[in-house]
KEGU-907613 format. One record per residue (C-alpha): residue number from 0; residue in one letter; chain; x, y, z. Coordinates in steps of 0.1 Angstrom, whole numbers, plus 2048, in hexadecimal, padded with zeros to 3 digits. Layout:
REM KEGU-907613
+-----+---------+--------+-----+-----+-----+
: num : residuo : cadena :   u :   v :   w :
+-----+---------+--------+-----+-----+-----+
: NUM :       A :      A :   X :   Y :   Z :
...
+-----+---------+--------+-----+-----+-----+
***
This chain:
REM KEGU-907613
+-----+---------+--------+-----+-----+-----+
: num : residuo : cadena :   u :   v :   w :
+-----+---------+--------+-----+-----+-----+
:   0 :       M :      A : 9E6 : C28 : 151 :
:   1 :       S :      A : 9D2 : C15 : 138 :
:   2 :       K :      A : 9B3 : C02 : 145 :
:   3 :       V :      A : 9AF : BDD : 142 :
:   4 :       K :      A : 996 : BD3 : 128 :
:   5 :       V :      A : 975 : BC8 : 138 :
:   6 :       N :      A : 956 : BBB : 127 :
:   7 :       K :      A : 93E : BB6 : 143 :
:   8 :       V :      A : 941 : BBF : 168 :
:   9 :       V :      A : 92C : BB7 : 186 :
:  10 :       V :      A : 92A : BD3 : 19F :
:  11 :       A :      A : 920 : BCF : 1C3 :
:  12 :       Y :      A : 902 : BE8 : 1C3 :
:  13 :       S :      A : 8F2 : BF7 : 1E1 :
:  14 :       G :      A : 8DC : C12 : 1D1 :
:  15 :       G :      A : 8EF : C2E : 1E3 :
:  16 :       L :      A : 900 : C4B : 1D3 :
:  17 :       D :      A : 922 : C3B : 1CE :
:  18 :       T :      A : 916 : C1C : 1BC :
:  19 :       S :      A : 8FD : C30 : 1A7 :
:  20 :       V :      A : 91B : C44 : 19A :
:  21 :       I :      A : 930 : C25 : 195 :
:  22 :       I :      A : 919 : C15 : 17B :
:  23 :       P :      A : 91B : C31 : 161 :
:  24 :       W :      A : 940 : C37 : 16A :
:  25 :       L :      A : 949 : C13 : 162 :
:  26 :       K :      A : 936 : C15 : 141 :
:  27 :       E :      A : 947 : C35 : 137 :
:  28 :       N :      A : 96A : C2C : 143 :
:  29 :       Y :      A : 96C : C07 : 13B :
:  30 :       G :      A : 953 : C05 : 11E :
:  31 :       C :      A : 944 : BE7 : 12E :
:  32 :       E :      A : 922 : BD8 : 137 :
:  33 :       V :      A : 919 : BDC : 15C :
:  34 :       V :      A : 904 : BC4 : 170 :
:  35 :       A :      A : 8F8 : BD0 : 192 :
:  36 :       F :      A : 8FA : BB6 : 1AE :
:  37 :       V :      A : 8E5 : BBE : 1CD :
:  38 :       A :      A : 8EA : BAA : 1ED :
:  39 :       D :      A : 8CD : BA8 : 205 :
:  40 :       V :      A : 8DF : BA3 : 227 :
:  41 :       G :      A : 8C2 : BB1 : 23B :
:  42 :       Q :      A : 8CA : BD6 : 236 :
:  43 :       G :      A : 8A5 : BDE : 236 :
:  44 :       E :      A : 888 : BDF : 21E :
:  45 :       D :      A : 88C : C05 : 21A :
:  46 :       E :      A : 8AF : C00 : 20B :
:  47 :       L :      A : 8A2 : BE7 : 1F1 :
:  48 :       V :      A : 881 : BF7 : 1E5 :
:  49 :       G :      A : 885 : C02 : 1C1 :
:  50 :       I :      A : 8AA : BF8 : 1C0 :
:  51 :       E :      A : 8A7 : BE4 : 1A0 :
:  52 :       D :      A : 897 : C02 : 18D :
:  53 :       K :      A : 8B2 : C19 : 19C :
:  54 :       A :      A : 8CE : C03 : 18F :
:  55 :       M :      A : 8BF : C00 : 16D :
:  56 :       A :      A : 8BA : C26 : 16C :
:  57 :       S :      A : 8DF : C2A : 174 :
:  58 :       G :      A : 8E8 : C15 : 156 :
:  59 :       A :      A : 8EA : BF1 : 162 :
:  60 :       S :      A : 8E2 : BD7 : 147 :
:  61 :       E :      A : 8D5 : BBE : 161 :
:  62 :       V :      A : 8CE : BBD : 187 :
:  63 :       Y :      A : 8D2 : B9F : 19D :
:  64 :       I :      A : 8C4 : B9F : 1C1 :
:  65 :       A :      A : 8D0 : B83 : 1D8 :
:  66 :       D :      A : 8BF : B7C : 1F9 :
:  67 :       L :      A : 8DC : B73 : 20F :
:  68 :       K :      A : 8CD : B79 : 232 :
:  69 :       E :      A : 8C8 : B55 : 23D :
:  70 :       E :      A : 8E9 : B49 : 22F :
:  71 :       M :      A : 8FC : B66 : 23F :
:  72 :       V :      A : 8EF : B5F : 262 :
:  73 :       A :      A : 8F2 : B39 : 260 :
:  74 :       D :      A : 913 : B36 : 24D :
:  75 :       Y :      A : 927 : B56 : 257 :
:  76 :       I :      A : 919 : B65 : 277 :
:  77 :       Y :      A : 912 : B45 : 28B :
:  78 :       P :      A : 934 : B36 : 283 :
:  79 :       T :      A : 945 : B57 : 28D :
:  80 :       L :      A : 931 : B59 : 2AD :
:  81 :       K :      A : 93E : B36 : 2B7 :
:  82 :       T :      A : 961 : B44 : 2B7 :
:  83 :       G :      A : 957 : B60 : 2CF :
:  84 :       A :      A : 967 : B7A : 2B7 :
:  85 :       L :      A : 966 : B9E : 2C3 :
:  86 :       Y :      A : 97D : BB5 : 2B0 :
:  87 :       E :      A : 992 : BC9 : 2C8 :
:  88 :       G :      A : 97D : BBC : 2E4 :
:  89 :       K :      A : 95D : BCE : 2DB :
:  90 :       Y :      A : 952 : BCC : 2B6 :
:  91 :       L :      A : 93B : BB0 : 2AB :
:  92 :       L :      A : 947 : BB3 : 287 :
:  93 :       G :      A : 926 : BBE : 278 :
:  94 :       T :      A : 933 : BCC : 258 :
:  95 :       S :      A : 94F : BB3 : 255 :
:  96 :       M :      A : 93A : B94 : 256 :
:  97 :       A :      A : 924 : B9E : 23A :
:  98 :       R :      A : 940 : BA4 : 221 :
:  99 :       P :      A : 94B : B80 : 219 :
: 100 :       I :      A : 928 : B74 : 211 :
: 101 :       I :      A : 921 : B93 : 1FB :
: 102 :       A :      A : 942 : B8E : 1E9 :
: 103 :       K :      A : 93C : B69 : 1E4 :
: 104 :       A :      A : 919 : B6F : 1D6 :
: 105 :       Q :      A : 927 : B8B : 1BF :
: 106 :       V :      A : 940 : B72 : 1B1 :
: 107 :       E :      A : 925 : B59 : 1AB :
: 108 :       C :      A : 911 : B73 : 199 :
: 109 :       A :      A : 92F : B7C : 183 :
: 110 :       R :      A : 933 : B57 : 17A :
: 111 :       K :      A : 90E : B55 : 171 :
: 112 :       V :      A : 90E : B73 : 15A :
: 113 :       G :      A : 930 : B6C : 14B :
: 114 :       A :      A : 941 : B8C : 158 :
: 115 :       D :      A : 966 : B91 : 157 :
: 116 :       A :      A : 968 : BAB : 172 :
: 117 :       L :      A : 95B : BB5 : 195 :
: 118 :       A :      A : 957 : BD7 : 1A3 :
: 119 :       H :      A : 94F : BE6 : 1C5 :
: 120 :       G :      A : 948 : C08 : 1D4 :
: 121 :       C :      A : 960 : C07 : 1F1 :
: 122 :       T :      A : 977 : C25 : 1F8 :
: 123 :       G :      A : 99C : C23 : 1F9 :
: 124 :       K :      A : 99C : C2C : 21E :
: 125 :       G :      A : 987 : C10 : 22C :
: 126 :       N :      A : 989 : BEB : 235 :
: 127 :       D :      A : 96E : BDF : 21D :
: 128 :       Q :      A : 984 : BE2 : 1FE :
: 129 :       V :      A : 99B : BC9 : 20E :
: 130 :       R :      A : 97F : BB2 : 218 :
: 131 :       F :      A : 96F : BB1 : 1F6 :
: 132 :       E :      A : 98F : BAE : 1E2 :
: 133 :       G :      A : 99D : B94 : 1FA :
: 134 :       A :      A : 97E : B7F : 1F4 :
: 135 :       F :      A : 97F : B85 : 1CF :
: 136 :       A :      A : 9A4 : B7A : 1CE :
: 137 :       A :      A : 99B : B5A : 1E1 :
: 138 :       L :      A : 97C : B51 : 1CC :
: 139 :       A :      A : 982 : B60 : 1AA :
: 140 :       P :      A : 9A6 : B6A : 1A4 :
: 141 :       D :      A : 9A0 : B6A : 17E :
: 142 :       L :      A : 987 : B87 : 180 :
: 143 :       H :      A : 994 : BAA : 17D :
: 144 :       V :      A : 98A : BC1 : 19A :
: 145 :       I :      A : 981 : BE6 : 195 :
: 146 :       A :      A : 980 : BFE : 1B3 :
: 147 :       P :      A : 973 : C1F : 1A5 :
: 148 :       W :      A : 97A : C33 : 1C5 :
: 149 :       R :      A : 99F : C2B : 1BF :
: 150 :       E :      A : 99E : C36 : 19B :
: 151 :       W :      A : 986 : C53 : 195 :
: 152 :       D :      A : 98B : C78 : 19D :
: 153 :       L :      A : 969 : C7D : 1AF :
: 154 :       V :      A : 971 : C88 : 1D2 :
: 155 :       S :      A : 951 : C95 : 1E1 :
: 156 :       R :      A : 92C : C8D : 1E4 :
: 157 :       E :      A : 924 : CAD : 1D0 :
: 158 :       Q :      A : 93A : CA1 : 1B3 :
: 159 :       C :      A : 928 : C7F : 1B3 :
: 160 :       L :      A : 906 : C90 : 1B2 :
: 161 :       D :      A : 911 : CA7 : 196 :
: 162 :       Y :      A : 91E : C89 : 183 :
: 163 :       L :      A : 8FC : C78 : 183 :
: 164 :       A :      A : 8EA : C99 : 17C :
: 165 :       E :      A : 8FF : C9F : 15D :
: 166 :       R :      A : 8F4 : C7D : 150 :
: 167 :       N :      A : 8CF : C81 : 15A :
: 168 :       I :      A : 8D2 : C63 : 171 :
: 169 :       P :      A : 8B8 : C65 : 18D :
: 170 :       C :      A : 8C5 : C64 : 1B1 :
: 171 :       T :      A : 8B3 : C69 : 1D2 :
: 172 :       A :      A : 8D3 : C70 : 1E5 :
: 173 :       S :      A : 8D6 : C93 : 1F4 :
: 174 :       L :      A : 8F4 : CA9 : 1F6 :
: 175 :       T :      A : 8F6 : CA7 : 21C :
: 176 :       K :      A : 8FE : C85 : 22B :
: 177 :       I :      A : 908 : C89 : 24F :
: 178 :       Y :      A : 90F : C65 : 258 :
: 179 :       S :      A : 91C : C47 : 245 :
: 180 :       R :      A : 908 : C28 : 24E :
: 181 :       D :      A : 90A : C03 : 246 :
: 182 :       A :      A : 8EF : BEB : 250 :
: 183 :       N :      A : 8E7 : BC6 : 24E :
: 184 :       A :      A : 8D3 : BAD : 263 :
: 185 :       W :      A : 8EF : BAB : 27C :
: 186 :       H :      A : 8F6 : BD0 : 283 :
: 187 :       I :      A : 8F7 : BF4 : 278 :
: 188 :       S :      A : 915 : C0B : 279 :
: 189 :       T :      A : 916 : C30 : 27A :
: 190 :       E :      A : 935 : C44 : 272 :
: 191 :       G :      A : 93E : C68 : 269 :
: 192 :       G :      A : 92C : C88 : 274 :
: 193 :       V :      A : 932 : C91 : 299 :
: 194 :       L :      A : 944 : C70 : 29E :
: 195 :       E :      A : 962 : C7C : 28B :
: 196 :       D :      A : 96D : C90 : 2AA :
: 197 :       T :      A : 973 : C76 : 2C6 :
: 198 :       W :      A : 96B : C91 : 2E0 :
: 199 :       N :      A : 948 : C93 : 2D4 :
: 200 :       A :      A : 930 : C7C : 2E5 :
: 201 :       P :      A : 918 : C69 : 2CD :
: 202 :       N :      A : 8F6 : C7A : 2CB :
: 203 :       D :      A : 8D5 : C6A : 2C6 :
: 204 :       D :      A : 8D9 : C6B : 2A0 :
: 205 :       C :      A : 8F8 : C55 : 2A2 :
: 206 :       W :      A : 8E1 : C38 : 2AD :
: 207 :       A :      A : 8CA : C2B : 291 :
: 208 :       W :      A : 8BA : C0C : 2A0 :
: 209 :       T :      A : 8BB : C08 : 2C5 :
: 210 :       N :      A : 8A9 : C1B : 2E1 :
: 211 :       S :      A : 8BF : C2E : 2F8 :
: 212 :       P :      A : 8C3 : C1B : 319 :
: 213 :       E :      A : 8B2 : C39 : 329 :
: 214 :       A :      A : 894 : C35 : 313 :
: 215 :       A :      A : 893 : C0F : 315 :
: 216 :       P :      A : 877 : BFE : 32A :
: 217 :       D :      A : 87A : C01 : 34F :
: 218 :       E :      A : 871 : BDD : 353 :
: 219 :       A :      A : 88A : BC2 : 34A :
: 220 :       E :      A : 882 : BA7 : 331 :
: 221 :       Y :      A : 88E : B83 : 335 :
: 222 :       V :      A : 894 : B6E : 316 :
: 223 :       T :      A : 89B : B48 : 316 :
: 224 :       L :      A : 8B3 : B3C : 2FB :
: 225 :       K :      A : 8BB : B18 : 2F1 :
: 226 :       V :      A : 8DE : B11 : 2E5 :
: 227 :       Q :      A : 8E9 : AF2 : 2D1 :
: 228 :       K :      A : 90D : AED : 2C6 :
: 229 :       G :      A : 914 : B12 : 2CB :
: 230 :       E :      A : 8F6 : B1E : 2B8 :
: 231 :       I :      A : 8D7 : B2E : 2C5 :
: 232 :       V :      A : 8BA : B1A : 2B7 :
: 233 :       A :      A : 89C : B26 : 2CB :
: 234 :       V :      A : 88F : B45 : 2DC :
: 235 :       D :      A : 876 : B42 : 2F9 :
: 236 :       G :      A : 86E : B1E : 2EE :
: 237 :       E :      A : 869 : B26 : 2C9 :
: 238 :       E :      A : 880 : B15 : 2B1 :
: 239 :       L :      A : 88D : B2D : 297 :
: 240 :       S :      A : 8A6 : B2F : 27A :
: 241 :       P :      A : 8C6 : B42 : 281 :
: 242 :       Y :      A : 8B9 : B60 : 26E :
: 243 :       Q :      A : 897 : B5F : 281 :
: 244 :       V :      A : 8AA : B5D : 2A2 :
: 245 :       L :      A : 8BD : B7C : 299 :
: 246 :       M :      A : 89E : B8F : 28E :
: 247 :       N :      A : 88C : B85 : 2AF :
: 248 :       L :      A : 8A9 : B8F : 2C5 :
: 249 :       N :      A : 8AF : BAF : 2B1 :
: 250 :       D :      A : 88C : BBB : 2B9 :
: 251 :       K :      A : 891 : BB3 : 2DE :
: 252 :       G :      A : 8B3 : BC3 : 2DF :
: 253 :       V :      A : 8A8 : BE3 : 2CD :
: 254 :       K :      A : 88C : BE8 : 2E6 :
: 255 :       H :      A : 8A4 : BE5 : 304 :
: 256 :       G :      A : 8C1 : BF9 : 2F5 :
: 257 :       V :      A : 8D8 : BDB : 2F3 :
: 258 :       G :      A : 8F6 : BD9 : 2DD :
: 259 :       R :      A : 904 : BFD : 2DA :
: 260 :       I :      A : 929 : C03 : 2D8 :
: 261 :       D :      A : 93D : C23 : 2D1 :
: 262 :       I :      A : 960 : C18 : 2C5 :
: 263 :       V :      A : 980 : C26 : 2B6 :
: 264 :       E :      A : 98E : C08 : 2A3 :
: 265 :       N :      A : 9AD : C01 : 290 :
: 266 :       R :      A : 9A5 : BFE : 26B :
: 267 :       L :      A : 9B8 : BE4 : 256 :
: 268 :       V :      A : 9C5 : C00 : 240 :
: 269 :       G :      A : 9D8 : C11 : 25D :
: 270 :       M :      A : 9C2 : C2D : 268 :
: 271 :       K :      A : 9AA : C2E : 286 :
: 272 :       S :      A : 985 : C35 : 282 :
: 273 :       R :      A : 968 : C3A : 29A :
: 274 :       G :      A : 946 : C2B : 297 :
: 275 :       C :      A : 926 : C25 : 2AA :
: 276 :       Y :      A : 91B : C01 : 2A5 :
: 277 :       E :      A : 8FA : BF1 : 2AE :
: 278 :       T :      A : 8F8 : BCB : 2B0 :
: 279 :       P :      A : 8DA : BC4 : 2C6 :
: 280 :       G :      A : 8D2 : BA0 : 2BF :
: 281 :       G :      A : 8F6 : B96 : 2BB :
: 282 :       T :      A : 8FF : BA4 : 2DD :
: 283 :       I :      A : 8E4 : B8E : 2ED :
: 284 :       M :      A : 8F1 : B70 : 2D9 :
: 285 :       M :      A : 914 : B75 : 2E4 :
: 286 :       E :      A : 90B : B77 : 309 :
: 287 :       A :      A : 8F6 : B57 : 307 :
: 288 :       L :      A : 911 : B43 : 2F5 :
: 289 :       R :      A : 92C : B4D : 30D :
: 290 :       A :      A : 916 : B44 : 32A :
: 291 :       V :      A : 912 : B20 : 31E :
: 292 :       E :      A : 937 : B1E : 316 :
: 293 :       Q :      A : 93E : B27 : 33B :
: 294 :       L :      A : 92C : B07 : 345 :
: 295 :       V :      A : 93A : AF0 : 32A :
: 296 :       L :      A : 95D : AF9 : 321 :
: 297 :       D :      A : 97A : AEF : 337 :
: 298 :       K :      A : 995 : B09 : 33F :
: 299 :       S :      A : 9AD : AFF : 323 :
: 300 :       S :      A : 991 : AFD : 309 :
: 301 :       F :      A : 983 : B1E : 313 :
: 302 :       E :      A : 9A5 : B2F : 312 :
: 303 :       F :      A : 9AB : B20 : 2EF :
: 304 :       R :      A : 989 : B2C : 2E3 :
: 305 :       E :      A : 991 : B4F : 2EF :
: 306 :       E :      A : 9B1 : B4E : 2DC :
: 307 :       L :      A : 99F : B43 : 2BD :
: 308 :       G :      A : 985 : B5F : 2C2 :
: 309 :       V :      A : 9A0 : B7A : 2C1 :
: 310 :       K :      A : 9B0 : B6B : 2A2 :
: 311 :       A :      A : 98E : B66 : 291 :
: 312 :       S :      A : 985 : B8B : 298 :
: 313 :       H :      A : 9A3 : B97 : 284 :
: 314 :       L :      A : 99E : B7E : 268 :
: 315 :       V :      A : 97A : B89 : 263 :
: 316 :       Y :      A : 981 : BAE : 267 :
: 317 :       D :      A : 99F : BAC : 250 :
: 318 :       G :      A : 98B : B9A : 234 :
: 319 :       R :      A : 99C : B78 : 236 :
: 320 :       W :      A : 97D : B62 : 239 :
: 321 :       F :      A : 986 : B4D : 21B :
: 322 :       T :      A : 9A8 : B42 : 228 :
: 323 :       P :      A : 9B5 : B21 : 236 :
: 324 :       L :      A : 9BC : B31 : 257 :
: 325 :       C :      A : 998 : B3D : 25B :
: 326 :       K :      A : 98B : B1C : 250 :
: 327 :       S :      A : 9A0 : B0B : 26A :
: 328 :       I :      A : 995 : B22 : 286 :
: 329 :       L :      A : 971 : B1D : 27E :
: 330 :       A :      A : 976 : AF7 : 27E :
: 331 :       A :      A : 987 : AF8 : 2A0 :
: 332 :       T :      A : 96B : B0D : 2AF :
: 333 :       E :      A : 951 : AF7 : 29F :
: 334 :       E :      A : 961 : AD9 : 2B1 :
: 335 :       L :      A : 962 : AEC : 2D2 :
: 336 :       A :      A : 93D : AF5 : 2CE :
: 337 :       Q :      A : 931 : AD1 : 2CC :
: 338 :       D :      A : 929 : AD0 : 2F1 :
: 339 :       V :      A : 91D : AF4 : 2F4 :
: 340 :       N :      A : 8F9 : AEB : 2F9 :
: 341 :       G :      A : 8E2 : AFA : 313 :
: 342 :       E :      A : 8C9 : B13 : 31D :
: 343 :       V :      A : 8CE : B37 : 328 :
: 344 :       V :      A : 8B8 : B52 : 336 :
: 345 :       V :      A : 8C4 : B75 : 32E :
: 346 :       K :      A : 8B8 : B95 : 33E :
: 347 :       L :      A : 8B4 : BB4 : 327 :
: 348 :       Y :      A : 8B3 : BD5 : 33A :
: 349 :       K :      A : 8BD : BF8 : 332 :
: 350 :       G :      A : 8D8 : BF0 : 318 :
: 351 :       Q :      A : 8E6 : BD1 : 32A :
: 352 :       V :      A : 8E2 : BAC : 323 :
: 353 :       T :      A : 8EB : B94 : 340 :
: 354 :       A :      A : 8E9 : B6F : 341 :
: 355 :       T :      A : 8D6 : B68 : 362 :
: 356 :       Q :      A : 8D0 : B42 : 35E :
: 357 :       K :      A : 8E2 : B27 : 34C :
: 358 :       R :      A : 8E3 : B02 : 34A :
: 359 :       S :      A : 8F1 : AE6 : 334 :
: 360 :       E :      A : 8F0 : AC1 : 332 :
: 361 :       N :      A : 915 : AC3 : 32C :
: 362 :       S :      A : 91D : ADA : 349 :
: 363 :       L :      A : 93E : AD4 : 35A :
: 364 :       Y :      A : 932 : AE8 : 378 :
: 365 :       S :      A : 92B : AD2 : 396 :
: 366 :       E :      A : 91A : AE0 : 3B4 :
: 367 :       E :      A : 928 : AC3 : 3C8 :
: 368 :       F :      A : 94B : ACD : 3BF :
: 369 :       A :      A : 947 : AF3 : 3C0 :
: 370 :       T :      A : 934 : AF5 : 3E1 :
: 371 :       F :      A : 943 : B09 : 3FE :
: 372 :       G :      A : 931 : AF2 : 416 :
: 373 :       E :      A : 93A : ACE : 420 :
: 374 :       D :      A : 93F : AB6 : 404 :
: 375 :       E :      A : 94B : A92 : 3FF :
: 376 :       V :      A : 95A : A95 : 3DB :
: 377 :       Y :      A : 977 : AAC : 3E0 :
: 378 :       N :      A : 993 : AA7 : 3FA :
: 379 :       Q :      A : 9A2 : ACA : 3FF :
: 380 :       S :      A : 9C3 : ABB : 40B :
: 381 :       H :      A : 9C9 : AAF : 3E7 :
: 382 :       A :      A : 9CE : AD2 : 3DC :
: 383 :       E :      A : 9F0 : AD5 : 3EE :
: 384 :       G :      A : A01 : ABD : 3D7 :
: 385 :       F :      A : 9F2 : ACD : 3B8 :
: 386 :       I :      A : 9FE : AF0 : 3C3 :
: 387 :       R :      A : A21 : AE3 : 3CB :
: 388 :       L :      A : A25 : AD4 : 3A8 :
: 389 :       Y :      A : A13 : AF2 : 397 :
: 390 :       S :      A : A2B : B0B : 3A7 :
: 391 :       L :      A : A4A : AF4 : 3A5 :
: 392 :       A :      A : A5C : B09 : 38B :
: 393 :       S :      A : A58 : B29 : 3A0 :
: 394 :       R :      A : A65 : B17 : 3BE :
: 395 :       I :      A : A84 : B0A : 3AD :
: 396 :       R :      A : A8B : B2C : 39D :
: 397 :       T :      A : A8B : B3D : 3BE :
: 398 :       L :      A : AA0 : B22 : 3CF :
: 399 :       N :      A : ABA : B26 : 3B4 :
: 400 :       A :      A : ABB : B4B : 3B9 :
: 401 :       Q :      A : ABF : B47 : 3DE :
: 402 :       K :      A : ADD : B30 : 3D9 :
: 403 :       K :      A : AEE : B4A : 3C4 :
+-----+---------+--------+-----+-----+-----+
***
């Protein structure tokens, strides 16, 4: 099959083995200029040190590094948190939430440099290829997309290393890579190695950030969080930006072993995969926001928000951020969050986070109404008529059956 003519391509570059191979491979197979785009989403300074030199040594003509940390937390993570999205009831969507902002910034880079193509290093087995290309389709359908893993005949880590060695391209990657990891400010995921057998319990090497609950401090830590319109704006009285809030709570969660999950999930492409995910700060945030919601949202609104959360989890996981449906869900949860204001005290202890105190100026909870003692605001006899009407359909159905 003949290749599409490409003059300049912008590749999402991480500095790892795969993308180090992709740059020379694109030049050789497409005869094009390759621009390396690096997204700083909080994966850590160690991942970014020397990355520009590494990309140039691989054959890139230019390297663009975009600091996306603040924007990712404020414009992608916080809105998703308002929906209450948990993929398959457990996963806080750490990898998924970083993809739309990376793809958007990559498209912006392509426009800036006048590229006619985009490339990524996602494999043909994973979810990320769909997330990137779905975003590309929504934002830049005119740009050609190249996915080398679906084209080349390199099938092993050893072959990739040989490919670079033959071209005298330096690479610090080793032949043995036990785990596959992906990190950003929100989380770190660990897959592969012993985790490929679901009967193997994760060992200490499967957890990259957090203390084990057993090694966590024996004394609980209490943290006070201020919530405004469904967003955490202050920690222990200190007002912070969304990214600063996350960094602060990450540090606390890591210390206390908070935010670990071991999950077998359904990938979008059809297969199941197992991963150990660590989302320390995010787990604390989720607990705090849900605690304020319990005070503020009435039963129907809370039920609706839960439905939106399930739908949002699949939209984000499946790479459909830039769609009218996702935009509509985010708008709905934004409206629901207008009264989600309050203060929460959370207890961090041995891997657990628990909301122990909560209050809100918009609370629908009334001690006068809820008390088990004597009150003057609720006539219990009124409940009889309510129950009779509420169960009327069941009553009629059974009476009809008795007549028959």
